[in-house]
PDB file of N, CA, C and O in Angstrom:
ATOM      1  N   MET A   1       0.773  -1.321   0.116  1.00  0.00           N
ATOM      2  CA  MET A   1       0.072   0.008  -0.036  1.00  0.00           C
ATOM      3  C   MET A   1       0.725   1.027   0.047  1.00  0.00           C
ATOM      4  O   MET A   1       1.316   1.126   1.122  1.00  0.00           O
ATOM      5  N   ASN A   2       0.938   2.215  -0.970  1.00  0.00           N
ATOM      6  CA  ASN A   2       1.579   3.305  -1.071  1.00  0.00           C
ATOM      7  C   ASN A   2       0.833   4.556  -0.482  1.00  0.00           C
ATOM      8  O   ASN A   2      -0.094   5.017  -1.148  1.00  0.00           O
ATOM      9  N   GLU A   3       1.165   5.144   0.723  1.00  0.00           N
ATOM     10  CA  GLU A   3       0.741   5.884   1.364  1.00  0.00           C
ATOM     11  C   GLU A   3       1.277   7.427   0.913  1.00  0.00           C
ATOM     12  O   GLU A   3       2.501   7.533   0.838  1.00  0.00           O
ATOM     13  N   GLU A   4       0.601   8.441   0.656  1.00  0.00           N
ATOM     14  CA  GLU A   4       1.257   9.844   0.429  1.00  0.00           C
ATOM     15  C   GLU A   4       1.944  10.224   1.717  1.00  0.00           C
ATOM     16  O   GLU A   4       1.308  10.283   2.769  1.00  0.00           O
ATOM     17  N   LEU A   5       3.298  10.496   1.645  1.00  0.00           N
ATOM     18  CA  LEU A   5       3.950  11.177   2.741  1.00  0.00           C
ATOM     19  C   LEU A   5       4.010  12.632   2.724  1.00  0.00           C
ATOM     20  O   LEU A   5       4.133  13.211   1.645  1.00  0.00           O
ATOM     21  N   VAL A   6       3.941  13.209   3.706  1.00  0.00           N
ATOM     22  CA  VAL A   6       3.936  14.908   3.793  1.00  0.00           C
ATOM     23  C   VAL A   6       5.190  15.096   4.301  1.00  0.00           C
ATOM     24  O   VAL A   6       5.527  14.275   5.154  1.00  0.00           O
ATOM     25  N   VAL A   7       6.076  16.062   3.978  1.00  0.00           N
ATOM     26  CA  VAL A   7       7.456  16.249   4.624  1.00  0.00           C
ATOM     27  C   VAL A   7       7.052  17.641   5.326  1.00  0.00           C
ATOM     28  O   VAL A   7       6.629  18.608   4.692  1.00  0.00           O
ATOM     29  N   ILE A   8       7.215  17.615   6.540  1.00  0.00           N
ATOM     30  CA  ILE A   8       7.098  18.918   7.131  1.00  0.00           C
ATOM     31  C   ILE A   8       8.356  19.630   7.629  1.00  0.00           C
ATOM     32  O   ILE A   8       9.009  19.188   8.574  1.00  0.00           O
ATOM     33  N   HIS A   9       8.675  20.736   6.972  1.00  0.00           N
ATOM     34  CA  HIS A   9      10.090  21.158   7.368  1.00  0.00           C
ATOM     35  C   HIS A   9      10.162  22.269   8.678  1.00  0.00           C
ATOM     36  O   HIS A   9       9.321  23.133   8.926  1.00  0.00           O
ATOM     37  N   VAL A  10      11.211  22.031   9.311  1.00  0.00           N
ATOM     38  CA  VAL A  10      11.402  22.956  10.749  1.00  0.00           C
ATOM     39  C   VAL A  10      12.650  23.605  10.630  1.00  0.00           C
ATOM     40  O   VAL A  10      13.582  23.069  10.029  1.00  0.00           O
ATOM     41  N   ARG A  11      12.752  24.854  11.221  1.00  0.00           N
ATOM     42  CA  ARG A  11      13.990  25.550  11.098  1.00  0.00           C
ATOM     43  C   ARG A  11      14.079  26.111  12.551  1.00  0.00           C
ATOM     44  O   ARG A  11      13.216  26.806  13.086  1.00  0.00           O
ATOM     45  N   PHE A  12      15.178  25.729  13.073  1.00  0.00           N
ATOM     46  CA  PHE A  12      15.259  26.188  14.480  1.00  0.00           C
ATOM     47  C   PHE A  12      16.072  27.387  14.771  1.00  0.00           C
ATOM     48  O   PHE A  12      17.073  27.444  14.058  1.00  0.00           O
ATOM     49  N   ALA A  13      15.940  28.358  15.602  1.00  0.00           N
ATOM     50  CA  ALA A  13      17.002  29.368  15.903  1.00  0.00           C
ATOM     51  C   ALA A  13      18.207  28.990  16.704  1.00  0.00           C
ATOM     52  O   ALA A  13      18.273  27.860  17.188  1.00  0.00           O
ATOM     53  N   ASN A  14      19.081  29.787  16.857  1.00  0.00           N
ATOM     54  CA  ASN A  14      20.242  29.284  17.683  1.00  0.00           C
ATOM     55  C   ASN A  14      20.184  29.053  19.002  1.00  0.00           C
ATOM     56  O   ASN A  14      21.153  28.530  19.552  1.00  0.00           O
ATOM     57  N   ASP A  15      18.984  29.420  19.764  1.00  0.00           N
ATOM     58  CA  ASP A  15      18.771  28.961  21.159  1.00  0.00           C
ATOM     59  C   ASP A  15      17.824  27.729  21.148  1.00  0.00           C
ATOM     60  O   ASP A  15      17.263  27.320  22.165  1.00  0.00           O
ATOM     61  N   GLY A  16      17.702  27.215  20.018  1.00  0.00           N
ATOM     62  CA  GLY A  16      16.759  25.848  19.757  1.00  0.00           C
ATOM     63  C   GLY A  16      15.359  25.954  19.847  1.00  0.00           C
ATOM     64  O   GLY A  16      14.712  24.908  19.898  1.00  0.00           O
ATOM     65  N   SER A  17      14.727  27.145  19.878  1.00  0.00           N
ATOM     66  CA  SER A  17      13.303  27.170  19.648  1.00  0.00           C
ATOM     67  C   SER A  17      12.967  27.290  18.035  1.00  0.00           C
ATOM     68  O   SER A  17      13.743  27.612  17.136  1.00  0.00           O
ATOM     69  N   VAL A  18      11.804  26.991  17.959  1.00  0.00           N
ATOM     70  CA  VAL A  18      11.132  26.745  16.739  1.00  0.00           C
ATOM     71  C   VAL A  18      11.131  28.073  15.902  1.00  0.00           C
ATOM     72  O   VAL A  18      10.425  28.973  16.356  1.00  0.00           O
ATOM     73  N   GLN A  19      11.864  28.338  14.673  1.00  0.00           N
ATOM     74  CA  GLN A  19      11.679  29.448  14.154  1.00  0.00           C
ATOM     75  C   GLN A  19      10.620  29.525  12.973  1.00  0.00           C
ATOM     76  O   GLN A  19       9.847  30.478  12.883  1.00  0.00           O
ATOM     77  N   GLU A  20      10.629  28.440  12.049  1.00  0.00           N
ATOM     78  CA  GLU A  20       9.639  28.265  11.217  1.00  0.00           C
ATOM     79  C   GLU A  20       9.403  26.701  11.015  1.00  0.00           C
ATOM     80  O   GLU A  20      10.318  25.880  11.069  1.00  0.00           O
ATOM     81  N   ILE A  21       7.867  26.338  10.740  1.00  0.00           N
ATOM     82  CA  ILE A  21       7.624  25.157  10.702  1.00  0.00           C
ATOM     83  C   ILE A  21       6.461  24.909   9.851  1.00  0.00           C
ATOM     84  O   ILE A  21       5.458  25.489  10.266  1.00  0.00           O
ATOM     85  N   GLY A  22       6.273  24.150   8.673  1.00  0.00           N
ATOM     86  CA  GLY A  22       5.224  23.886   7.677  1.00  0.00           C
ATOM     87  C   GLY A  22       4.128  23.246   8.172  1.00  0.00           C
ATOM     88  O   GLY A  22       4.183  22.659   9.253  1.00  0.00           O
ATOM     89  N   GLU A  23       3.096  23.290   7.480  1.00  0.00           N
ATOM     90  CA  GLU A  23       1.860  22.498   7.801  1.00  0.00           C
ATOM     91  C   GLU A  23       0.976  23.224   9.083  1.00  0.00           C
ATOM     92  O   GLU A  23      -0.092  22.715   9.423  1.00  0.00           O
ATOM     93  N   ARG A  24       1.435  24.296   9.681  1.00  0.00           N
ATOM     94  CA  ARG A  24       1.017  24.714  11.032  1.00  0.00           C
ATOM     95  C   ARG A  24      -0.505  25.094  10.973  1.00  0.00           C
ATOM     96  O   ARG A  24      -0.938  25.868  10.119  1.00  0.00           O
ATOM     97  N   PRO A  25      -1.273  24.516  11.909  1.00  0.00           N
ATOM     98  CA  PRO A  25      -2.727  24.987  11.893  1.00  0.00           C
ATOM     99  C   PRO A  25      -2.885  26.326  12.613  1.00  0.00           C
ATOM    100  O   PRO A  25      -2.269  26.595  13.645  1.00  0.00           O
ATOM    101  N   ARG A  26      -3.971  27.364  11.853  1.00  0.00           N
ATOM    102  CA  ARG A  26      -3.982  28.644  12.319  1.00  0.00           C
ATOM    103  C   ARG A  26      -4.429  28.308  13.749  1.00  0.00           C
ATOM    104  O   ARG A  26      -5.109  27.423  14.270  1.00  0.00           O
ATOM    105  N   GLY A  27      -3.683  29.513  14.205  1.00  0.00           N
ATOM    106  CA  GLY A  27      -4.004  29.922  15.812  1.00  0.00           C
ATOM    107  C   GLY A  27      -2.985  29.366  16.603  1.00  0.00           C
ATOM    108  O   GLY A  27      -2.931  29.777  17.762  1.00  0.00           O
ATOM    109  N   LEU A  28      -2.132  28.495  16.231  1.00  0.00           N
ATOM    110  CA  LEU A  28      -1.194  27.871  16.989  1.00  0.00           C
ATOM    111  C   LEU A  28       0.218  28.208  16.766  1.00  0.00           C
ATOM    112  O   LEU A  28       0.556  28.144  15.584  1.00  0.00           O
ATOM    113  N   SER A  29       1.146  28.559  17.625  1.00  0.00           N
ATOM    114  CA  SER A  29       2.415  29.168  17.420  1.00  0.00           C
ATOM    115  C   SER A  29       3.165  27.924  16.850  1.00  0.00           C
ATOM    116  O   SER A  29       2.721  26.779  16.763  1.00  0.00           O
ATOM    117  N   ALA A  30       4.378  28.381  16.485  1.00  0.00           N
ATOM    118  CA  ALA A  30       5.318  27.542  15.729  1.00  0.00           C
ATOM    119  C   ALA A  30       5.769  26.554  16.769  1.00  0.00           C
ATOM    120  O   ALA A  30       5.733  25.349  16.523  1.00  0.00           O
ATOM    121  N   GLN A  31       6.168  26.993  17.852  1.00  0.00           N
ATOM    122  CA  GLN A  31       6.768  26.077  18.895  1.00  0.00           C
ATOM    123  C   GLN A  31       5.670  25.141  19.496  1.00  0.00           C
ATOM    124  O   GLN A  31       5.993  23.974  19.717  1.00  0.00           O
ATOM    125  N   ALA A  32       4.410  25.549  19.777  1.00  0.00           N
ATOM    126  CA  ALA A  32       3.269  24.550  19.892  1.00  0.00           C
ATOM    127  C   ALA A  32       2.979  23.295  19.099  1.00  0.00           C
ATOM    128  O   ALA A  32       2.712  22.164  19.506  1.00  0.00           O
ATOM    129  N   TRP A  33       3.111  23.837  17.691  1.00  0.00           N
ATOM    130  CA  TRP A  33       3.020  22.896  16.562  1.00  0.00           C
ATOM    131  C   TRP A  33       3.916  21.892  16.803  1.00  0.00           C
ATOM    132  O   TRP A  33       3.550  20.734  16.999  1.00  0.00           O
ATOM    133  N   PHE A  34       5.293  22.309  16.804  1.00  0.00           N
ATOM    134  CA  PHE A  34       6.216  21.267  17.063  1.00  0.00           C
ATOM    135  C   PHE A  34       6.103  20.329  18.121  1.00  0.00           C
ATOM    136  O   PHE A  34       6.278  19.117  18.000  1.00  0.00           O
ATOM    137  N   GLY A  35       5.789  20.963  19.219  1.00  0.00           N
ATOM    138  CA  GLY A  35       5.491  20.230  20.625  1.00  0.00           C
ATOM    139  C   GLY A  35       4.575  19.101  20.249  1.00  0.00           C
ATOM    140  O   GLY A  35       4.941  17.965  20.552  1.00  0.00           O
ATOM    141  N   ARG A  36       3.193  19.303  19.498  1.00  0.00           N
ATOM    142  CA  ARG A  36       2.285  18.627  19.328  1.00  0.00           C
ATOM    143  C   ARG A  36       2.867  17.409  18.621  1.00  0.00           C
ATOM    144  O   ARG A  36       2.820  16.256  19.051  1.00  0.00           O
ATOM    145  N   LEU A  37       3.461  17.842  17.399  1.00  0.00           N
ATOM    146  CA  LEU A  37       4.177  16.823  16.530  1.00  0.00           C
ATOM    147  C   LEU A  37       5.170  15.972  17.211  1.00  0.00           C
ATOM    148  O   LEU A  37       5.158  14.747  17.087  1.00  0.00           O
ATOM    149  N   TRP A  38       6.096  16.659  17.985  1.00  0.00           N
ATOM    150  CA  TRP A  38       7.126  15.803  18.706  1.00  0.00           C
ATOM    151  C   TRP A  38       6.272  14.759  19.667  1.00  0.00           C
ATOM    152  O   TRP A  38       6.569  13.565  19.713  1.00  0.00           O
ATOM    153  N   LYS A  39       5.366  15.231  20.300  1.00  0.00           N
ATOM    154  CA  LYS A  39       4.580  14.325  21.381  1.00  0.00           C
ATOM    155  C   LYS A  39       3.899  13.038  20.410  1.00  0.00           C
ATOM    156  O   LYS A  39       3.763  11.866  20.760  1.00  0.00           O
ATOM    157  N   LYS A  40       3.651  13.446  19.535  1.00  0.00           N
ATOM    158  CA  LYS A  40       2.396  12.361  18.932  1.00  0.00           C
ATOM    159  C   LYS A  40       3.240  11.751  17.630  1.00  0.00           C
ATOM    160  O   LYS A  40       2.698  10.860  16.975  1.00  0.00           O
ATOM    161  N   ALA A  41       4.572  12.232  17.249  1.00  0.00           N
ATOM    162  CA  ALA A  41       5.110  11.494  15.798  1.00  0.00           C
ATOM    163  C   ALA A  41       6.687  11.691  16.198  1.00  0.00           C
ATOM    164  O   ALA A  41       7.315  11.324  15.205  1.00  0.00           O
ATOM    165  N   GLY A  42       7.391  12.013  16.981  1.00  0.00           N
ATOM    166  CA  GLY A  42       8.819  12.118  17.466  1.00  0.00           C
ATOM    167  C   GLY A  42       9.351  11.086  16.609  1.00  0.00           C
ATOM    168  O   GLY A  42      10.134  11.486  15.748  1.00  0.00           O
ATOM    169  N   ASP A  43       9.091   9.779  16.649  1.00  0.00           N
ATOM    170  CA  ASP A  43       9.767   8.943  16.147  1.00  0.00           C
ATOM    171  C   ASP A  43       9.921   8.969  14.372  1.00  0.00           C
ATOM    172  O   ASP A  43      10.495   8.167  13.635  1.00  0.00           O
ATOM    173  N   ARG A  44       9.216  10.139  14.070  1.00  0.00           N
ATOM    174  CA  ARG A  44       9.365  10.446  12.475  1.00  0.00           C
ATOM    175  C   ARG A  44       9.911  11.560  12.084  1.00  0.00           C
ATOM    176  O   ARG A  44       9.730  12.058  10.972  1.00  0.00           O
ATOM    177  N   PHE A  45      10.812  12.154  13.221  1.00  0.00           N
ATOM    178  CA  PHE A  45      11.558  13.345  12.745  1.00  0.00           C
ATOM    179  C   PHE A  45      13.024  12.909  12.611  1.00  0.00           C
ATOM    180  O   PHE A  45      13.606  12.018  13.230  1.00  0.00           O
ATOM    181  N   GLN A  46      13.448  13.664  11.744  1.00  0.00           N
ATOM    182  CA  GLN A  46      14.880  13.641  11.252  1.00  0.00           C
ATOM    183  C   GLN A  46      15.652  14.914  11.405  1.00  0.00           C
ATOM    184  O   GLN A  46      15.405  15.889  10.696  1.00  0.00           O
ATOM    185  N   ALA A  47      16.511  14.918  12.250  1.00  0.00           N
ATOM    186  CA  ALA A  47      17.502  16.214  12.521  1.00  0.00           C
ATOM    187  C   ALA A  47      18.467  16.377  11.154  1.00  0.00           C
ATOM    188  O   ALA A  47      19.141  15.414  10.788  1.00  0.00           O
ATOM    189  N   LEU A  48      18.488  17.302  10.619  1.00  0.00           N
ATOM    190  CA  LEU A  48      19.386  17.900   9.708  1.00  0.00           C
ATOM    191  C   LEU A  48      20.550  18.799  10.071  1.00  0.00           C
ATOM    192  O   LEU A  48      20.606  19.364  11.163  1.00  0.00           O
ATOM    193  N   ALA A  49      21.457  18.917   9.156  1.00  0.00           N
ATOM    194  CA  ALA A  49      22.475  19.867   9.408  1.00  0.00           C
ATOM    195  C   ALA A  49      21.718  21.522   9.383  1.00  0.00           C
ATOM    196  O   ALA A  49      20.603  21.792   8.939  1.00  0.00           O
ATOM    197  N   GLY A  50      22.544  22.307   9.898  1.00  0.00           N
ATOM    198  CA  GLY A  50      22.083  23.835   9.918  1.00  0.00           C
ATOM    199  C   GLY A  50      20.862  24.177  10.693  1.00  0.00           C
ATOM    200  O   GLY A  50      20.236  25.163  10.303  1.00  0.00           O
ATOM    201  N   GLY A  51      20.413  23.515  11.744  1.00  0.00           N
ATOM    202  CA  GLY A  51      19.421  23.941  12.619  1.00  0.00           C
ATOM    203  C   GLY A  51      18.170  23.649  11.909  1.00  0.00           C
ATOM    204  O   GLY A  51      17.292  24.484  12.128  1.00  0.00           O
ATOM    205  N   ARG A  52      17.837  22.660  11.093  1.00  0.00           N
ATOM    206  CA  ARG A  52      17.004  22.135  10.528  1.00  0.00           C
ATOM    207  C   ARG A  52      16.443  20.624  10.794  1.00  0.00           C
ATOM    208  O   ARG A  52      17.136  19.702  11.224  1.00  0.00           O
ATOM    209  N   GLY A  53      15.299  20.558  10.518  1.00  0.00           N
ATOM    210  CA  GLY A  53      14.652  19.310  10.672  1.00  0.00           C
ATOM    211  C   GLY A  53      13.424  19.084   9.942  1.00  0.00           C
ATOM    212  O   GLY A  53      12.731  20.031   9.569  1.00  0.00           O
ATOM    213  N   ILE A  54      13.042  17.575   9.663  1.00  0.00           N
ATOM    214  CA  ILE A  54      11.977  17.333   8.913  1.00  0.00           C
ATOM    215  C   ILE A  54      11.066  16.283   9.710  1.00  0.00           C
ATOM    216  O   ILE A  54      11.532  15.647  10.656  1.00  0.00           O
ATOM    217  N   PHE A  55       9.719  16.135   9.270  1.00  0.00           N
ATOM    218  CA  PHE A  55       8.804  15.068   9.820  1.00  0.00           C
ATOM    219  C   PHE A  55       8.381  14.404   8.786  1.00  0.00           C
ATOM    220  O   PHE A  55       8.164  15.103   7.796  1.00  0.00           O
ATOM    221  N   ARG A  56       8.189  13.284   8.681  1.00  0.00           N
ATOM    222  CA  ARG A  56       7.735  12.570   7.415  1.00  0.00           C
ATOM    223  C   ARG A  56       6.416  11.718   7.887  1.00  0.00           C
ATOM    224  O   ARG A  56       6.476  10.682   8.549  1.00  0.00           O
ATOM    225  N   LEU A  57       5.285  12.308   7.452  1.00  0.00           N
ATOM    226  CA  LEU A  57       3.967  11.890   7.914  1.00  0.00           C
ATOM    227  C   LEU A  57       3.018  11.246   7.054  1.00  0.00           C
ATOM    228  O   LEU A  57       2.905  11.824   5.973  1.00  0.00           O
ATOM    229  N   PRO A  58       2.188  10.068   7.222  1.00  0.00           N
ATOM    230  CA  PRO A  58       1.145   9.962   5.981  1.00  0.00           C
ATOM    231  C   PRO A  58       0.000  11.262   6.024  1.00  0.00           C
ATOM    232  O   PRO A  58      -0.073  11.951   7.042  1.00  0.00           O
ATOM    233  N   ARG A  59      -0.714  11.482   5.063  1.00  0.00           N
ATOM    234  CA  ARG A  59      -1.320  12.550   5.041  1.00  0.00           C
ATOM    235  C   ARG A  59      -2.493  12.405   6.144  1.00  0.00           C
ATOM    236  O   ARG A  59      -2.890  13.348   6.830  1.00  0.00           O
ATOM    237  N   ALA A  60      -3.013  11.017   6.216  1.00  0.00           N
ATOM    238  CA  ALA A  60      -4.049  11.091   7.110  1.00  0.00           C
ATOM    239  C   ALA A  60      -3.583  11.285   8.745  1.00  0.00           C
ATOM    240  O   ALA A  60      -4.371  11.764   9.561  1.00  0.00           O
ATOM    241  N   GLU A  61      -2.416  10.918   9.062  1.00  0.00           N
ATOM    242  CA  GLU A  61      -1.862  10.988  10.288  1.00  0.00           C
ATOM    243  C   GLU A  61      -1.760  12.449  10.567  1.00  0.00           C
ATOM    244  O   GLU A  61      -2.038  12.892  11.681  1.00  0.00           O
ATOM    245  N   LEU A  62      -1.325  13.291   9.477  1.00  0.00           N
ATOM    246  CA  LEU A  62      -1.217  14.747   9.743  1.00  0.00           C
ATOM    247  C   LEU A  62      -2.450  15.469   9.826  1.00  0.00           C
ATOM    248  O   LEU A  62      -2.539  16.430  10.590  1.00  0.00           O
ATOM    249  N   ASP A  63      -3.546  15.048   9.013  1.00  0.00           N
ATOM    250  CA  ASP A  63      -4.630  15.492   9.062  1.00  0.00           C
ATOM    251  C   ASP A  63      -5.195  15.287  10.469  1.00  0.00           C
ATOM    252  O   ASP A  63      -5.827  16.253  10.898  1.00  0.00           O
ATOM    253  N   ALA A  64      -5.107  14.341  11.184  1.00  0.00           N
ATOM    254  CA  ALA A  64      -5.537  14.038  12.578  1.00  0.00           C
ATOM    255  C   ALA A  64      -5.008  14.949  13.494  1.00  0.00           C
ATOM    256  O   ALA A  64      -5.638  15.546  14.367  1.00  0.00           O
ATOM    257  N   LEU A  65      -3.778  15.024  13.239  1.00  0.00           N
ATOM    258  CA  LEU A  65      -2.988  16.110  14.119  1.00  0.00           C
ATOM    259  C   LEU A  65      -3.373  17.447  13.998  1.00  0.00           C
ATOM    260  O   LEU A  65      -3.262  18.194  14.970  1.00  0.00           O
ATOM    261  N   ARG A  66      -3.818  17.852  12.918  1.00  0.00           N
ATOM    262  CA  ARG A  66      -4.131  19.134  13.002  1.00  0.00           C
ATOM    263  C   ARG A  66      -5.589  19.527  13.349  1.00  0.00           C
ATOM    264  O   ARG A  66      -5.984  20.691  13.290  1.00  0.00           O
ATOM    265  N   VAL A  67      -6.374  18.457  13.722  1.00  0.00           N
ATOM    266  CA  VAL A  67      -7.531  18.846  14.509  1.00  0.00           C
ATOM    267  C   VAL A  67      -7.266  19.363  15.807  1.00  0.00           C
ATOM    268  O   VAL A  67      -6.415  18.845  16.531  1.00  0.00           O
ATOM    269  N   PRO A  68      -8.029  20.480  16.193  1.00  0.00           N
ATOM    270  CA  PRO A  68      -7.826  21.201  17.545  1.00  0.00           C
ATOM    271  C   PRO A  68      -7.766  20.164  18.722  1.00  0.00           C
ATOM    272  O   PRO A  68      -8.530  19.199  18.747  1.00  0.00           O
ATOM    273  N   GLU A  69      -6.771  20.413  19.756  1.00  0.00           N
ATOM    274  CA  GLU A  69      -6.509  19.549  20.659  1.00  0.00           C
ATOM    275  C   GLU A  69      -7.762  19.803  21.932  1.00  0.00           C
ATOM    276  O   GLU A  69      -8.135  20.940  22.221  1.00  0.00           O
ATOM    277  N   PRO A  70      -8.207  18.804  22.477  1.00  0.00           N
ATOM    278  CA  PRO A  70      -9.361  19.256  23.682  1.00  0.00           C
ATOM    279  C   PRO A  70      -8.848  20.073  24.504  1.00  0.00           C
ATOM    280  O   PRO A  70      -7.647  20.285  24.672  1.00  0.00           O
ATOM    281  N   GLU A  71      -9.945  20.671  25.167  1.00  0.00           N
ATOM    282  CA  GLU A  71      -9.697  21.660  26.314  1.00  0.00           C
ATOM    283  C   GLU A  71      -8.463  21.629  27.090  1.00  0.00           C
ATOM    284  O   GLU A  71      -7.779  22.604  27.402  1.00  0.00           O
ATOM    285  N   GLY A  72      -8.243  20.350  27.379  1.00  0.00           N
ATOM    286  CA  GLY A  72      -7.174  19.835  28.270  1.00  0.00           C
ATOM    287  C   GLY A  72      -5.930  20.225  27.962  1.00  0.00           C
ATOM    288  O   GLY A  72      -5.163  20.425  28.903  1.00  0.00           O
ATOM    289  N   GLU A  73      -5.491  20.405  26.694  1.00  0.00           N
ATOM    290  CA  GLU A  73      -3.964  20.870  26.063  1.00  0.00           C
ATOM    291  C   GLU A  73      -4.141  22.293  25.646  1.00  0.00           C
ATOM    292  O   GLU A  73      -4.700  22.668  24.615  1.00  0.00           O
ATOM    293  N   THR A  74      -3.622  23.009  26.528  1.00  0.00           N
ATOM    294  CA  THR A  74      -3.529  24.563  25.975  1.00  0.00           C
ATOM    295  C   THR A  74      -2.455  24.647  25.362  1.00  0.00           C
ATOM    296  O   THR A  74      -1.747  23.640  25.344  1.00  0.00           O
ATOM    297  N   GLN A  75      -1.980  25.910  24.646  1.00  0.00           N
ATOM    298  CA  GLN A  75      -1.105  26.010  23.735  1.00  0.00           C
ATOM    299  C   GLN A  75       0.384  26.066  24.770  1.00  0.00           C
ATOM    300  O   GLN A  75       1.492  25.703  24.373  1.00  0.00           O
ATOM    301  N   GLY A  76       0.163  26.465  25.794  1.00  0.00           N
ATOM    302  CA  GLY A  76       1.335  26.675  26.753  1.00  0.00           C
ATOM    303  C   GLY A  76       1.838  25.213  27.215  1.00  0.00           C
ATOM    304  O   GLY A  76       3.039  24.972  27.339  1.00  0.00           O
ATOM    305  N   GLU A  77       0.803  24.223  27.468  1.00  0.00           N
ATOM    306  CA  GLU A  77       1.203  22.988  27.712  1.00  0.00           C
ATOM    307  C   GLU A  77       2.084  22.480  26.703  1.00  0.00           C
ATOM    308  O   GLU A  77       3.134  21.901  26.984  1.00  0.00           O
ATOM    309  N   ALA A  78       1.548  22.749  25.149  1.00  0.00           N
ATOM    310  CA  ALA A  78       2.074  22.251  24.281  1.00  0.00           C
ATOM    311  C   ALA A  78       3.488  22.486  23.791  1.00  0.00           C
ATOM    312  O   ALA A  78       4.184  21.736  23.106  1.00  0.00           O
ATOM    313  N   GLU A  79       3.777  23.713  24.297  1.00  0.00           N
ATOM    314  CA  GLU A  79       5.000  24.402  24.284  1.00  0.00           C
ATOM    315  C   GLU A  79       5.948  23.854  25.259  1.00  0.00           C
ATOM    316  O   GLU A  79       7.122  23.703  24.919  1.00  0.00           O
ATOM    317  N   LYS A  80       5.555  23.542  26.440  1.00  0.00           N
ATOM    318  CA  LYS A  80       6.461  22.973  27.514  1.00  0.00           C
ATOM    319  C   LYS A  80       6.683  21.649  27.047  1.00  0.00           C
ATOM    320  O   LYS A  80       7.826  21.292  27.331  1.00  0.00           O
ATOM    321  N   GLY A  81       5.923  20.639  26.341  1.00  0.00           N
ATOM    322  CA  GLY A  81       5.962  19.435  26.006  1.00  0.00           C
ATOM    323  C   GLY A  81       7.072  19.517  24.904  1.00  0.00           C
ATOM    324  O   GLY A  81       7.872  18.584  24.835  1.00  0.00           O
ATOM    325  N   ALA A  82       7.154  20.378  24.196  1.00  0.00           N
ATOM    326  CA  ALA A  82       8.275  20.524  23.216  1.00  0.00           C
ATOM    327  C   ALA A  82       9.790  20.283  23.493  1.00  0.00           C
ATOM    328  O   ALA A  82      10.667  19.783  22.788  1.00  0.00           O
ATOM    329  N   GLY A  83       9.803  20.678  24.450  1.00  0.00           N
ATOM    330  CA  GLY A  83      11.580  20.639  25.328  1.00  0.00           C
ATOM    331  C   GLY A  83      11.862  19.320  26.004  1.00  0.00           C
ATOM    332  O   GLY A  83      12.989  19.005  26.387  1.00  0.00           O
ATOM    333  N   ALA A  84      10.757  18.539  26.137  1.00  0.00           N
ATOM    334  CA  ALA A  84      10.890  17.353  26.843  1.00  0.00           C
ATOM    335  C   ALA A  84      11.604  16.106  25.839  1.00  0.00           C
ATOM    336  O   ALA A  84      11.800  14.981  26.298  1.00  0.00           O
TER     337      ALA A  84
END
């Protein structure tokens, strides 16, 4: 079965914070989006040189991750999870 993989590019600042990230849902900070992706699909992240990295996810999985989180997870909690 051939699944369409989506490549999400991430660019980090010198301090390790997320500067840019692709496929980010409206209303979510770059750091919070990275935190959500890392928490749910960290095993699909590949670090690259020059402060960059990519996630490779099937389209269906990405679409599921883009759905707003339940009230239990706020943007601040997602950001805290990004550093773990």
